[in-house]
N, C-alpha and C positions, 0 to 999 in steps of 0.2 A: 646229815653231814655228808658234804660232797666228797667224792671219791679223790685219793691222793693222786696228783699229777706229779710222776716221776720224769725229771728233765732227761732229754737225750743228751748225755754227755758227748755224744760225736757230733753233735749238730755244729758248735763253734766254742770259741774259747769260754765266754761267759757262761755257757751251757755247761762244759767240764768244769768251770770254776764253782759253779753253784752244787753240782752233782757231788764234787768232793767236800763241800761244806757240809752238805746233809749227810753224807757219810761218816766224817769225823765227829758232827753233832751227836749222831745215833750212836757210832760206837764209843762216845764217852757216855751216853745214857742221859743225855740232856734234852729236855724239851725245846722248843722254840722261845718259849717265855723264859725259862731259865737261862737260855744262851744270851738273849736281849737284855737280862736284867743288869742295870750298871752301865749299858752303853749308851743310854739316850737316845736310842732307835727304838721303835716299835717292831712288834711280831709280824706285820704285814709287810714290811720293809724287809726285814730278815727272809720271808718265805718267797717274796718276789726275788731276792738274789739267789736261792735256792733253786728256783726255776729257770734262772739264766735271763731272766726280764731286766736286772738293774744291778749296776757294777756296784761293788762294795767301795766305800769311800775309806781312807786310808785311816781314819781313826777308828772305825769300825772293825777293819782288818787286825790292828793291834789289839783290840778288845778281844776278838775272838782267838786269835793266836794265844793270849794270854789265859783266855779260858779254858782252849780245848788243849794247851800245851803243845802247839804245833811247831814251836821253833821258828816262828818268823814266816811259815810257808803262805800265808794269806796275805801279808804286807808285801812279800816279794813279787807275789803274781798280781797284785793290785795294777801294776803298770801294764801287765801282759793283756788283761781283760779291759782296761780303759782302750789301749790302741785298738782292739778287736771291735769294741762297741762303737767305736767313732765312725769308721768305714765312710769317711768323706763327709760327715756332719762335724760342725763344732763340737768341741768337748762338751760344752755345756747343754748342747741339744741331743747327745747321743743316747741318753736314757729315755728321752722324750720319743725319739724316731722308733725304738724298740718297742716301748710300751703300746705305741699306736695300735701296733699288731694284735695287741691281747685286749685293747678296750672292748668294751661292750657298747659304748655311746662315746663320741667325739663332739664337743661343741666349741666353736671359735668364735672370738670376736676379733676382726681385723679392721682398725680404723685407718692404716696407712698403707698396707700392701696386702695383695691378693694372698688369701692363705695358701702355703706352700703346696698343702694336698691338691689345690686347685691350679697351680701355675703350669704354664707350658714352658718348654725348654727354654724359649727365646725370652720370657719374662725372668725367670730364674737367672738366667745368665746376665741380665741387665741389672736385676738387683745386687748380685753377687758383685758383680764388676764396679758398681757405682759407691756399694757400701765398704767394700774394701778393695781398692784399684791398686794396691801394692802386692797383692797376691800373684805368685806366679802362674802363668796359663794351666799348667798340670794340675794345680791345686784347685783352680776355679773349675776347670774341666770335672775334677773328682766331686765337689758338689754339687755339681749341675746334675751328674749322673746318679749322686745320691739321692738328690729331691725328687728326680723323676722315678727311681726305684720305690719310694714311699708310695707314689701313686698306684703301683701296682696292686695295692689293697682294694681297688674299686673292682678288679676283677675276681674277687674271692666271694664264694656263697655265703661266708661267715664275718663278711666284713661290717665293721662297726655301723651303728646307726649314725649320721653325720647331721650335723646343723651349723649351718654359718652366718653370722650376722657380719656385713660389710658396709662400710660407710660408702655413700653416693661418689665421694669426692674420687675412689680408685676407677669409678666409671668415666667421670668426667674429666678428670686430669691426666691424659694417657703417659703413660711411663714408655711407650714404644711407638713406632710409625704407625700410621693409620692402619695399614694392613695387618701388621703384627698385633696389633691392640683388638682387631677385628677378631682374631683368632682366638686370643685370649679369653676374650668375653665368650665367644662361640664355645669354647672350650669349658668354660665354667657351666655354661646352660645345658651342655650335653651332658657333662658328668653328673649335675644335680638331677636331671631327669632321669637319667638311665639307672642311676643309683638309689633312685626314690628316696632322696635326701631332701634338705630343706635349706634354702637361702632366704634371708630378709636383707634388706636394705636400710638404713637408716638414712634418711634425707638430709640434704644440707639445710634444710629450713628447720631442722630440730637443733635449734642453737646450743640448748641444754639438755642431757640425756646422761643416763647410769654409765659410769666406766668410760668416761671422756678421758681418763690418765694413760691408757693404754692397750696392748693388747692381752687376750688371755685364751687359754685353751684349757677347757674342762674336761676329763677322761673318768668314765665310770666303767668298772671292772665287775666281772662276774665273781670274782674269789678273792678281792682285794679292796680295801676302802677306795674313794674317789680321790683324785688328785685334781691340783690346778696348777697350770705352767704359765708363768709370767716372763718377757724378755724385753731386754733393752737393747743399745746399740752393740754392744760386744758381750753381753752376759744374759744368762737366763736363771729362773729359778722354780725348783719344784716345791709346791706348797701342799704338804699333807695333813697339817694341824686342823683338827675336824672344825674347830669352830671358825677359823678363816676360811676352809672352804665352803662353809655353809654361808657365810657373808658373799664370798664369791658368786654362790649359786643365786642367791636371792638378788644381787645386782644383775646378773645377767639375765634372770627370768623377766625383771624390770625392764631391760634394754628390750626385750622381745618386744613387749607394749609399745616401746616408743618407734619400732621399725615398721615396714610398711609391710602388708601381708605378703605371704610367699608367692602367691601368682602375681601380684603387682609387681613386686621385686623380680622376679624373672622377665616379666614384660618389660621393665624399664632396662634390663640388661640387655635384652634381645634389641630393643630399639636403639640402644647405644651402638651395639656391635654391628648393625645396619647401616649407621651414619657413618662410622668408621671406614665401612668397606666401601659405601659410595665415596667417600672422599677418595680413597685409595685409588679407585678405579677412574676418579677423574683427573688424578696426576698423572696416569698412564699416556 
C-alpha cells in the first residue's frame, strides 16, 4: 500500500481546505468510504480533495457538512477554494490545470487548436482574444500568464509523460502572421524533443478517423483513477466514470493508428515552420 500523502496546508487555499477536511473526517472517526457513502461521489474524488488537488463541488460540501456536523463550514468555504483554484483559468478548467501537475501521463487530441501546454504566448493571446473579444485587457493578460505558467511543468524532473495528437490543419492554416506562426511551430518541436514527448499528426487526407467530434485530454495518476477532460466553446467536463474513460482510451488508441508516425509528424511540423520563416523573411 502506498504511503499516505499529507497535504501541506500552508501551500494554498485548496490545500488548507483539503487538510481541514481530512482532520475533521478523522476526528469524526470516518473512513473515506464512510464519508463518501450517499454522496454520489467516489472515494478517489474525496481523496484528491483532501490532497488539495481538486475543489469540492457545492453538493458534496453540503453532504460533508451534514455528515461531519461542521455547521456549514465546507459549504461557506467552497467559494474561497474555487477562486483560489482558478488562478487566471476559466472556472471549468481550474481543476484540470491543477491536476496536470499531479499526472503521471497526459495524452491530448487537438483537432482545432494547438494544445495549451505547447502554445506560445502570442498564440495563446490570439486564441483568447478571438474566442472572447469582450474580455477586459487585464483578464486577457491574466489568462495568458496562467496558460504560460502551466508550461513550467516542462522544466521539472518529475514532469508527466506527454503524448499529443494534432490535426494537420493546425499547421497549414496559420492563426498568426508567418513569423509568429514559425515561432509557434518551432516551439512545439523544441518542447517535444527536449521533454522526450511524442507528437503525432493526423493528415488532412484522413477524412474519417476516431474522435472526430472534438478535443480530449486523458490523464493517468499514480494514486488515483484516470480521468478524461473534454471541452466545448465555453464549458468543459471532467469524466471519471470507468466505462466511459475506457471507451475514450480505446478511441484514442485507434486515433494513434490513424496518425502519422512521430518522426514523420515532427518532420512535417519542422518543414511547415521553415516555410513560414521563409515567407516572413520575404516580406521584410
